N, C-alpha and C positions, 0 to 999 in steps of 0.2 A: 725559540721554537713554539710552533702554534698547536694548539689543542684540536682534535677533532671533536665537534660538536654534531650530534643527531639533529636533523632537522626539526624544526618546530611543528608542531601538530596544527592542522588547520584550526583556527579559533572559530569565533562567531559567524564567519562568512560561510562556512559550511552548513551549519546548523539548520537555517531556515529550509535549504533544498532537502534536506535528510527528511524535515518534518513534513514538507510537502509531499514528498514520494511516500512516507508512510500512511499519511491521510489519504492520498489518491489510492493507493494499493487497499486500504482498508474500505474505502467506499466501492472499489470494484468488487471486493468480496461480498459486500452487503448486497449490490446491486444483483449479482451472480446468483446469490442464496435467494433472493426474491425472485428472480427469473425462474429458477428450478422449482421453487414453491408454487408459482403462478402455473408452470406447466402441469405439476402434479395435479391442482385444482382443476385445471382445465381436462385433464384425462378423465378425473374421478366424475366430474359434472357432466361430461359428454353424454347426449343421449344415444343410447344403442338401440 
């Protein structure tokens, strides 16, 4: 009689992709914040 085994979790093969996605999202957040700060700076310095 065989025993049921749970599937093995993804090993080192899945980690680099997850790390790349996390780094990409972090860079996107930093770029977005930089864009927002740049827009605020532009509006503050705009000659009226």
